[in-house]
N, C-alpha and C positions, 0 to 999 in steps of 0.2 A: 380766775379760772371759772368758766361757765359751769353751772350745776349740771350734773349728768341727768338725763331722763331716767325716770323710774319705771322699770318693767317688772311685772309680776308673772310668774310661770305657774300655770295650773296643770298638774300632772294627772293623767287618767290611765296610764299604763301603756299597753301596746308594744310593738317591736322596739320602739325607741328606748324602752326601759327593760327589755327582755334579757335574760341571761341563759345561755345555752351550755351544754356539757363540755364543749371544747371550742377552739378558735375556728374550726372549719365547719361548725354547725350553722346552717341557715334554714333548717326545717323543723328541728325537734324542740327548739326553745319554747314555742307556745304551749306545748304539752307539759313541759317541765314546770311552767307557772312561776318561775322565779323572776322577781322584778327589783330594780333598783329605784331609789327615791329621786325626786327632783333635785334634792341637795346633792346626791351622789352624781347625778348627771352634770350639774354645774361644776362639781369638783374636777370633772374631766376637761373642762374648757375654762381655765382661769382667765384666759384672755377676754372673756365676755364681760368681766367686771371693769374693763377699760372702756367698754361701750356704754354701759348703763349701770345704775344702782339697782341691784337685783334682789328679789325676794321670791319665795315660792312655797307651794304646798301641794300635797298629793290629795286631790279630790277623790280619785278612784285609783285602783291598781288592778285593772282587768284588761283582757284583750278586747279590741273594738267590736267583735261580734256580740259582746255582752253590753254594748252601749246602745240605748234606744231612747224613746220619748221621756221616760222618767229621768234618765241621766241628762238629757238635753235641758230639761227644766231646771235641774240642779245646777248645771253649768251656767245657764242664763241668769239664775238668781245670784250666783256668786259673782259673776261679772258685773251685774247691776250694783251689787253692794260695794264692790271695789271702786267702780267709777263714781258712784254717788258720794262716796266718802272722799273723793279727790285724792286718793292715796297713790295712784299710779298714772303714768302717761300712756302706757300701752300694756297689753296682755298677750302672753303666748300660751297656747293650749297644746300640750303634747298628747298625741293620740295615735292609736293603732290605725293602719292605713286601710283596713277593710271597709270601715264605715266613716272614715275621716271626712269624705265629701258630704255626707249627710249631716253630720254634726255641724260642719262649717256652714252649710246652706241654712240650716235651722237658725244658727246664730246670726247669719247674714240678714235674715228677715226679722229678727226679734231683739237684737241688742239695741238699746236706746241711747247710743252715744256715737259721736263722730271719731272718738279716739280709736287707735288701731287695735284690732283683735286679729292675731295671726295664729293659724293652726298648722302644726308640723308633725311629722312622724319620721319613721325610718323603715327601709326595706331590709336592712341587715342589722341585727341587734348589736349593742355595744360590746358584747363578748366576742364578736366575730371579726376575723381579718377583713379589712376593707369596709368596715362599718361606715354608714352614712349618718349615724346618730349624732355625732359631735358637730359636724359641719352644718347639718340641718338645724340643730338647736341654736348654734351660734348665728346662723343667717336669720333665723326667726327673731332672735333678740335684736339684731341689727335693724331688721325691718320694723319691729314694734317700737323701737326707739327713735325712728325717723319721722320727723314732722310731715314729710311728704306722703306718708302712708295714711294719714288721717283723712276721713271723709270718703274713703274708697270702699267701704263695706268690709266684710270679713275676708281676709286674704289667706292663701295657703302658700307655703314655701317648702319645697323639697327639690333636691338636685339643682340648687341655685335659682330656681324658676318661681317667680311671683305669679300667682294665678288667682282669679276671682272664684270665691266659693260657689257662685251661681253656676259657673261654666265647667269647673274642673271635675274630672272623673278618673278613677283608677283604670289603667288600660293593660297592665301586665302583672302577672302573679308574683314575679321575683325581681325584675330589673329595677335599678334605682331611678330610671327615668320614666317610671310608670304613670305619673300624673300628667294629664293632657286636657286641654280645653277645646278639643274637637275643632269645630269650624273657626274658632275665634282666636286661638293662640294665647301666649303668655301676656301678662301685663308689663313684665319687666324682669329684671334679674337683681340678685345680690351677687355681684360679680367677683372675679378672682382678686381684684384690687380692693375688696371690701366695700365698694361703693354700692349704694342702693339706687337703681336706675329704673324709672318708669317710662314706658313708651306709648302706652294707651290707657284709657280710663274705662270705668264701668258706667254704662249709661242707664241701666234699669234701676229704679228706686230701690233703696235698701235701708236697713237699720232705722234711723230716725224718721225716714220718709214712708214707712209702712204703717198700716193700722193694727199690726199684730203685737199686742202687749200681753205677755205671758207671766208677768210678775205676780207671784202668789199662787199661780196655778199648780195643782198637784197631779193633773193628768191632762192628756190631749185626746181629742176624738180619735176613734180607731178607724184607720184606713188600711185596706189590704190590697195587694197587687196580684193579678192573675195574668200569666203569659199565654199568648196564643202560639200555636205551632201547627204545622201541616196536619190537617185532619182533626183538629181540636173540635170537640163538641161543647155542649153547654153544661156538662156535669159539674165541673169545678165552680163555675160561676153561680149556678143554681144552688149548689151546696153552701157556698159562701153567703148568698143572698138570704138563705134560710136562717143564717146565724145573725143577721141584721147588723152588719158593721155600719159605722157612720158614713163611710164612703168606700168606693172601689176604684182602683186604677186598672184598666184593661190594656194590656200591651199587645199591639198588633204588628202588622208588617208595613214597611214603607211609610207612606204619608197618611196611613189610617185605614188600611184594609184588614179584614178579619174573615175567618171561616164563618159562613152564614149562621150555623147553629150556635157558635160562640157569641156572635153579635146579637142574635135573638135572645139569648140568655141575658146579655147586657141590657137589652131593652126591658126585659122583665124586672131587672133590678131597679131601673129607673122608674118603672110603673109602680114598684113597691115603695117608692119614696126615697131611694138611696141615690145620692149624687154619684155619677159615674164619669170618670175622666178617661178619655182615649189617649193613649201614648203609643210610641213606636219602639220596637227593639232595634231599629236602624241606628247607627252610630251618630249620624248627623241629620239635620233637617227638621222640618216642622210637621206636626199633624194639623191639617187645616179643616175648618168647619165647612160643611156642605149643607144645602137646604134640607137634605134628608136627615143628616146627623142632628141638625138643629131641631127639626120637627120631632125627632125621636127623643129629644131631651138630653142629649149628651153634652159634655164639656170637653173641649180639646186642650191639650197640654202646651200648645205652641211648640217650643223646641226643648223643653225640659226632659232630662233623662227620667225614666219611670220612677226611680227611687226619690227623685227630687219633686216630681209631680205629686207623689204621695205626701211629702212634707208640706207643700203649698196647699194642698187640699185640706190637710189636718188643720192648718192655721186659718184657712179661709172659713172653715166650719166654726171657729171660735168667734167669728164676726158676723156671719150671715149663712142662711140656707137658701138664699134666692139665687137661682141658677145663673141669670144674666150677670149678677154682681160677681159671682165666683168666676165666670168666664172672663170677665174684665180683669180680674186679678191675675189670671194666667197670661193675659196679654200684657200686663203691666210689670209683673215681678219676675 
């Protein structure tokens, strides 16, 4: 009999481990703060041990709004340690859905291995009727145990849908089909017959093909996001500039338009030596460079969501502060 692949689960908390006051609670459980462990999650799906040799640990036990750069570095270090020891064939990270896409994209750019890393969560806690926690974790284990998942960067799996960490974003506050890859669609499925099926691949470089090595880092450059809106002036941008962050992402309209006072404040930030990336609040499409934006010293995000443009700028700043080099990173990753 062939040896089963080894899959390790890293628990961070979130709805997938949340416990509510009763079976019809879908909203109060985050405030209750009760969580079950990775081991307890695995006890709910004994079938998973037919798929892989399993181990796990609780790295964190928080809601995903409490996960940020410090925790990303902690996860990246733990994943590196597991892979360098050759202890596992694949890793599953259980995570709250609020910031799942951000953690996944950070790992997509920084994990230095071709082995599968799969991030999953749930929209309904395991204590609720109709929970998606069990099937999402089972699908994540199936995916992480599959050789075909290797070399595709960090993947997410919820609602049976395999998606790239680069493209995926949360689109609905409560529905189980909330995760969407906008223009690009899913990569494949872990389908009802338990087969892992891929239909397309990721073409942008990731993991081992990026220059972003965060091993041993204790912190990341600070990058903040400011959204434009009808009638927005420069007050928020100027106030932020005075605080001297390492970088700023300005979120505008369409393909890169902004209220004039807001954009003028962005230019002042650039003149103060702060890298400024222009993003869009539109769901799909790119922000494109123009001769004027280029002359004003801005960087454009290509098609990244603002929260992911922030992550890429943070990582770019660990490598360079040269604007053209950073712009090329946005076109590349």
